[in-house]
C-alpha positions in Angstrom: 23.6 -55.6 53.5 20.4 -57.6 53.5 21.3 -59.0 50.0 24.7 -60.1 51.3 23.2 -61.9 54.2 20.9 -63.8 52.0 23.7 -64.9 49.7 25.8 -65.9 52.8 22.9 -68.0 54.1 22.4 -69.7 50.7 26.1 -70.7 50.7 25.6 -72.7 53.9 22.5 -74.5 52.6 22.7 -78.3 53.1 22.5 -80.5 50.1 20.4 -83.5 50.9 19.9 -83.9 47.1 23.3 -85.6 47.0 22.2 -88.4 49.4 21.2 -91.8 48.0 19.6 -94.6 49.9 18.9 -98.3 49.2 15.2 -98.2 50.1 14.2 -96.0 47.2 13.4 -93.0 49.2 15.7 -90.7 47.2 16.2 -92.7 44.0 14.8 -90.0 41.8 16.9 -86.8 41.8 14.7 -83.9 43.0 15.2 -80.6 44.8 14.6 -80.5 48.5 12.8 -77.6 50.2 15.2 -76.1 52.8 13.6 -73.7 55.3 16.0 -71.8 57.7 15.2 -71.8 61.4 16.7 -70.9 64.7 19.1 -73.3 66.4 16.6 -74.3 69.1 15.6 -77.7 70.3 12.5 -79.0 68.6 12.5 -76.7 65.7 14.8 -78.4 63.1 13.3 -81.4 61.4 13.6 -83.5 58.3 10.8 -85.1 56.3 12.4 -87.7 54.0 9.4 -88.6 51.9 8.4 -84.9 51.4 12.0 -83.8 50.8 11.6 -81.0 53.3 14.3 -80.0 55.7 14.1 -77.2 58.4 17.5 -76.4 59.7 19.7 -73.5 60.8 22.0 -72.1 58.1 24.3 -69.8 60.0 28.1 -70.3 60.3 28.2 -71.2 64.0 29.4 -74.5 65.6 25.9 -75.4 66.9 24.3 -74.6 63.5 26.9 -76.8 61.7 26.3 -79.8 64.0 22.5 -79.4 63.7 22.8 -79.4 59.9 24.9 -82.5 60.0 22.3 -84.1 62.3 19.5 -83.3 59.9 21.5 -84.6 56.9 22.1 -87.9 58.8 18.4 -88.2 59.3 18.0 -87.7 55.5 20.6 -90.5 55.0 19.5 -93.2 57.5 16.1 -92.5 59.0 12.9 -94.1 57.7 10.5 -91.9 55.9 7.5 -93.4 57.7 7.6 -94.8 61.3 4.1 -96.2 61.2 5.1 -99.7 60.0 7.5 -99.9 63.0 4.9 -98.7 65.6 2.4 -101.1 64.1 4.7 -104.0 65.0 4.0 -103.2 68.7 7.6 -103.8 69.8 8.2 -100.1 70.8 6.2 -97.0 71.2 6.5 -94.1 68.7 8.0 -91.8 71.4 10.7 -94.4 72.2 11.4 -94.9 68.5 11.9 -91.1 68.0 14.2 -90.8 71.0 16.3 -93.9 70.2 16.7 -92.7 66.6 18.0 -89.4 67.9 20.6 -91.4 69.9 21.6 -93.4 66.8 21.8 -90.3 64.5 23.8 -88.3 67.1 26.2 -91.3 67.4 26.7 -91.4 63.6 27.2 -87.7 63.4 30.0 -88.0 65.8 31.5 -90.8 63.8 31.4 -88.5 60.8 33.8 -86.2 62.6 31.5 -83.6 64.2 32.0 -82.5 67.8 28.7 -83.3 69.7 29.9 -81.2 72.7 28.5 -78.2 70.6 25.1 -79.9 70.4 23.4 -78.0 73.3 21.2 -75.0 73.3 21.1 -74.0 77.0 17.6 -75.4 77.6 18.8 -78.9 78.9 19.0 -77.9 82.6 15.5 -76.3 82.6 14.1 -79.3 80.8 15.5 -81.6 83.4 14.1 -79.5 86.2 10.6 -79.4 84.6 10.5 -83.2 84.0 11.7 -84.0 87.5 9.4 -81.5 89.1 6.3 -83.0 87.6 7.6 -86.5 88.4 7.5 -87.8 84.8 9.9 -90.7 84.9 8.9 -92.0 81.5 9.8 -88.7 79.8 13.0 -88.5 81.9 14.1 -91.8 80.3 13.1 -90.8 76.8 14.7 -87.4 77.0 17.9 -89.0 78.3 18.1 -91.0 75.1 17.4 -87.9 73.0 20.5 -86.1 74.2 22.7 -89.1 75.0 26.2 -88.5 73.8 25.7 -84.7 73.4 27.1 -81.8 75.3 23.9 -81.2 77.1 23.6 -84.5 79.0 25.4 -83.3 82.2 23.3 -80.1 82.4 20.2 -82.1 81.9 21.1 -84.5 84.8 21.9 -81.5 87.0 18.4 -80.2 86.4 17.0 -83.7 87.2 18.9 -83.9 90.5 17.5 -80.6 91.8 14.1 -82.2 92.3 14.8 -86.0 92.0 18.3 -86.8 93.2 17.6 -90.5 93.1 16.9 -90.4 89.4 20.4 -89.1 88.5 22.4 -92.4 88.8 19.8 -94.4 86.9 19.4 -91.9 84.0 23.2 -91.6 83.7 23.3 -95.4 83.6 20.8 -95.5 80.8 22.9 -93.0 78.9 26.0 -95.0 79.4 24.4 -98.3 78.2 22.8 -96.8 75.2 26.2 -95.4 74.1 27.9 -98.7 74.8 25.4 -100.6 72.8 25.9 -98.3 69.8 29.6 -98.7 70.1 29.3 -102.4 70.2 27.2 -102.5 67.0 29.7 -100.1 65.4 32.6 -102.4 66.2 30.9 -105.5 65.0 29.0 -104.3 61.9 29.1 -100.6 61.3 27.4 -101.0 57.9 24.3 -102.4 59.5 24.0 -99.4 61.8 23.7 -97.1 58.8 22.1 -99.5 56.3 18.9 -98.5 54.4 18.6 -101.8 52.7 15.1 -103.1 52.8 14.2 -106.4 54.5 10.9 -107.2 52.8 9.1 -110.1 54.4 11.9 -110.8 56.8 10.6 -108.8 59.8 7.2 -107.8 58.5 5.6 -109.5 55.4 3.4 -106.4 54.8 6.1 -103.7 54.9 9.5 -102.9 53.6 11.5 -102.2 56.7 15.1 -100.8 56.5 17.8 -102.7 58.2 19.6 -100.0 60.1 16.4 -98.9 62.0 16.2 -102.4 63.5 18.9 -101.3 65.9 16.8 -98.2 66.8 13.8 -100.4 67.5 15.8 -102.7 69.8 17.0 -99.7 71.9 13.5 -98.2 71.8 12.0 -101.4 73.2 14.6 -101.2 76.0 13.6 -97.6 76.7 9.9 -98.5 76.9 10.6 -101.1 79.6 12.7 -98.7 81.6 10.1 -96.0 81.3 7.9 -98.0 83.7 7.5 -95.9 86.9 8.7 -98.9 89.0 12.2 -98.3 87.6 12.5 -94.7 88.8 14.4 -95.6 92.0 13.3 -92.5 94.0 14.9 -93.8 97.2 18.3 -94.4 95.7 21.2 -92.4 97.2 22.3 -89.3 95.5 24.9 -89.6 92.8 28.4 -88.6 93.6 29.1 -84.9 92.8 32.2 -85.9 90.8 30.0 -87.7 88.3 28.6 -84.5 87.0 31.9 -83.4 85.6 31.9 -85.9 82.7 29.4 -87.3 80.3 30.1 -90.8 81.5 30.0 -92.6 78.2 33.5 -94.2 78.4 34.1 -97.7 77.2 33.7 -99.4 80.5 32.2 -96.8 82.8 34.5 -93.8 83.3 32.3 -92.7 86.3 33.7 -95.4 88.5 31.1 -98.0 87.5 31.5 -101.0 85.3 30.2 -100.4 81.8 28.5 -103.8 81.5 26.8 -104.3 84.9 24.7 -102.3 87.3 26.1 -100.7 90.4 25.7 -102.4 93.8 22.7 -100.3 94.8 20.9 -100.5 91.4 18.4 -103.1 92.6 18.2 -102.4 96.3 15.5 -99.8 96.4 13.0 -98.4 94.0 13.3 -100.7 91.0 15.1 -103.5 89.2 18.7 -103.4 88.1 19.6 -102.0 84.7 22.1 -104.1 82.8 23.5 -104.5 79.3 21.5 -107.7 78.9 18.3 -105.6 78.8 19.5 -104.1 75.5 19.8 -107.6 74.0 16.2 -108.8 74.5 14.7 -108.4 71.0 11.1 -109.2 71.7 7.7 -107.4 71.7 6.8 -108.5 75.3 7.2 -106.0 78.0 9.0 -106.3 81.4 6.3 -108.6 82.8 8.1 -111.6 81.4 11.7 -110.2 81.2 13.0 -112.6 83.8 16.3 -112.5 85.7 18.9 -115.2 86.0 20.4 -116.6 89.1 24.0 -115.7 90.1 26.6 -118.0 88.5 28.9 -119.7 90.9 31.7 -121.7 89.2 33.6 -124.4 91.0 36.5 -126.6 89.6 36.1 -130.2 90.5 39.1 -132.3 91.6 40.8 -133.1 88.3 42.6 -136.3 89.1 42.5 -138.2 85.8 44.9 -137.5 82.9 43.6 -137.3 79.4 46.1 -137.6 76.5 46.3 -134.5 74.4 46.5 -130.8 74.9 46.8 -127.4 73.1 49.0 -127.4 70.1 50.5 -130.4 68.2 51.5 -133.5 70.2 52.5 -137.1 69.6 50.5 -139.7 71.4 50.8 -143.6 71.4 48.6 -145.7 69.2 48.3 -149.3 68.2 48.2 -148.5 64.4 50.8 -147.0 62.2 53.9 -147.6 60.1 56.9 -146.7 62.2 57.1 -148.5 65.6 58.8 -145.6 67.4 57.7 -146.8 70.8 58.8 -150.5 70.6 59.4 -150.6 74.3 55.7 -150.4 74.9 55.2 -153.8 73.2 55.9 -155.6 76.5 54.6 -152.9 79.0 51.4 -151.6 77.3 48.5 -154.1 77.4 47.2 -152.4 74.2 50.6 -152.6 72.6 50.6 -149.0 71.4 54.0 -148.9 69.8 53.2 -146.4 67.1 52.8 -142.6 67.1 50.2 -140.3 65.8 50.0 -136.6 65.8 47.0 -134.8 67.4 46.4 -131.1 67.2 44.6 -129.6 70.2 42.7 -126.4 69.3 41.1 -126.3 72.7 37.5 -125.1 72.9 34.7 -125.1 75.5 31.9 -127.5 75.9 29.1 -126.3 78.2 26.5 -128.9 79.2 23.0 -128.2 80.4 22.8 -130.6 83.4 19.1 -130.0 84.3 16.6 -132.7 84.8 16.0 -133.1 81.1 19.7 -133.8 80.4 22.2 -136.5 81.5 25.9 -136.7 82.0 28.5 -139.4 82.9 32.3 -139.7 83.4 32.5 -141.4 80.0 30.8 -138.5 78.4 33.5 -136.1 79.7 36.2 -138.4 78.6 34.8 -138.8 75.1 34.5 -135.0 74.7 38.1 -134.4 75.8 39.4 -137.1 73.5 37.5 -135.6 70.6 38.8 -132.0 71.4 42.3 -132.2 73.0 42.9 -129.3 75.4 39.2 -128.3 75.7 37.4 -127.2 78.8 34.3 -129.1 79.8 31.7 -127.7 82.3 28.2 -128.4 83.3 25.6 -126.2 85.1 22.4 -126.8 87.1 20.5 -125.2 90.0 17.1 -124.9 91.5 15.0 -122.3 93.3 16.0 -123.8 96.7 19.8 -123.2 96.3 21.3 -120.6 98.5 23.4 -117.7 97.2 27.0 -118.6 96.8 26.3 -122.3 96.3 28.1 -123.8 93.3 25.9 -124.2 90.2 28.5 -124.5 87.5 31.3 -127.1 87.6 34.5 -127.4 85.6 34.8 -131.1 84.8 37.9 -131.1 82.7 40.5 -128.7 81.4 44.2 -128.7 80.3 44.3 -132.4 79.8 42.9 -133.4 83.1 39.4 -134.4 84.1 37.4 -135.3 87.2 36.1 -138.7 88.2 33.4 -137.2 90.4 30.5 -135.9 88.4 28.2 -133.7 90.7 24.6 -134.6 91.0 22.0 -132.7 89.0 19.8 -130.1 90.9 17.0 -130.7 88.4 16.7 -127.1 87.2 18.3 -124.6 84.9 18.4 -121.1 86.4 21.8 -119.9 85.0 21.7 -120.8 81.3 22.6 -117.4 80.1 25.3 -116.5 82.7 26.9 -119.9 82.1 26.9 -119.3 78.3 28.6 -116.0 78.7 31.1 -117.5 81.0 31.9 -120.3 78.6 32.5 -117.9 75.8 35.0 -116.1 78.0 36.9 -119.4 78.6 38.0 -119.8 74.9 41.8 -120.6 74.8 42.1 -119.2 71.3 40.1 -116.9 69.1 39.1 -119.6 66.7 38.5 -122.2 69.4 34.9 -123.6 69.2 32.3 -123.2 71.9 29.7 -126.0 72.0 26.5 -125.8 74.1 24.7 -129.1 74.8 21.1 -128.1 75.6 17.5 -128.8 74.7 16.9 -125.0 74.6 14.5 -125.0 77.6 16.3 -122.1 79.3 14.5 -121.1 82.5 15.2 -118.5 85.2 14.5 -119.2 88.8 10.8 -119.2 89.8 9.8 -118.8 86.1 8.9 -120.8 83.1 10.4 -120.5 79.6 9.8 -117.2 77.8 10.7 -115.6 74.5 12.7 -113.0 76.3 15.0 -115.6 77.9 15.3 -117.5 74.7 16.1 -114.5 72.5 18.8 -113.5 74.9 20.5 -116.8 74.5 19.9 -116.9 70.7 21.5 -113.5 70.1 24.6 -114.4 72.1 25.0 -117.7 70.2 24.7 -116.0 66.9 27.1 -113.2 67.9 29.8 -115.5 69.4 29.2 -118.4 66.9 28.3 -120.9 69.6 27.4 -124.3 68.2 24.4 -126.1 69.8 23.8 -129.8 70.0 21.0 -131.8 71.6 23.2 -134.3 73.5 26.8 -135.3 74.3 26.9 -137.9 71.6 26.1 -135.2 68.9 28.6 -132.9 70.5 31.4 -135.5 70.3 30.5 -136.0 66.6 30.7 -132.3 66.0 34.1 -131.9 67.7 35.4 -134.9 65.7 34.3 -133.2 62.5 35.8 -129.9 63.5 39.1 -131.6 64.3 39.2 -133.3 60.9 38.3 -130.0 59.1 34.9 -131.1 58.0 32.2 -128.4 57.5 29.6 -128.3 60.3 26.1 -126.8 60.6 24.3 -125.2 63.4 21.4 -126.9 65.0 18.7 -125.0 66.9 16.3 -126.4 69.6 12.6 -126.1 69.0 12.3 -123.7 71.9 14.6 -121.3 70.1 13.2 -121.7 66.6 9.7 -121.0 67.9 10.7 -117.9 69.9 12.7 -116.5 67.0 9.8 -116.9 64.6 7.4 -115.3 67.1 9.6 -112.3 67.8 11.2 -111.5 64.5 8.8 -113.0 61.9 11.5 -115.1 60.3 13.1 -118.5 60.8 16.3 -119.6 62.5 17.9 -121.6 59.7 20.7 -124.1 59.6 24.0 -122.3 59.4 22.6 -119.1 61.0 
């Protein structure tokens, strides 16, 4: 009988020897050492460089999911985390926990049911962490089991001693899962890639591409692990929330998936939002910054501007066939010919702070260069009251205003205005142009790499084109309308921040 059990166990042995990577970790075929272990938290492990895996080998659901988890580590995890910790962007504990979240997510995408990934210790772990008041470990452990079947039991244990922690930890779990889903939708290959990026992020080390996503989430966890974020005084989470894992696309727990709840910032800490996940920088929360609330107002659009979405004929004083001969006597410019214009729409967002200028002619030139486009400007200052307009629509749908608002002298809403502008695209391929000098500033703060990187990542992701002034924007829109190739331009603020944070340059065409 003992002999039969041994053969049965060997039949379920994982085969990491079949895995190949692009970083050279498993280029040479060699046998791995597989040691069996109990299906208990903290016991299974994988050492990629040593080719050593400790994993359960029994034919149970939990054992199978753990084996898949360790095989995914062998496939995508770096063999050595030291080059990543040496970068100073995230702590080793945060990197370990964020990698657990990434690996679990990929295991689920491979077809395994993560509801089986719990060993019954999650509730006790939550109680112990909450009882000793270890907020940092509460955050890290949340990432470790995010997306697994043990998350609800863990949060139940947390609530028994720290009821105010429950909503925030669930929020962290939701946003980590949502960020992983976003990356998977946009570029799933980068999430699993082991391609090395020598000299791009760190000239001294070969860093694998996929782990960069882990580092970004880990940096987010480190900032949230600050005790000031614990929110002890927050009201207890609704009992109904404990019945689901709460990792739906847009917040299946009754909260929006991309913004904090109303009480997130009222007591015991700052709000947690999706934007925190997008700050790829080594600095901690001391310079993270927060933007003012965006308040959009549509100006009185009284002036008609020829053109609109789709193909249209408009009068011109040049051509071959005088289709509008009646205008010879009525039109001072004698525009008796026709020409076709194709309005693809688009959005032009103008930084209207003290360093920028704007006139009625500028708006007219933009709308003539891009028929059917929307033109908006934004500006605010620290003296503005909540609810006061700080972003104005100056033209849309072939009509524009003749009353340009006065500048408030400051920025304050650069990033919210940028996100809003992207959402106004009339068509999927409509361009978004941002006229700015790159000096993005939150209220009561100066420029920081955190604010700059937040805007840079959004521009890259949504293909926002940047220009230094309206004249350059008009030239860009004209080139786009005629089908000419265009290149991206980056302000000095952005190029400096990107180099400081990532170790590489923002190049033309990025």
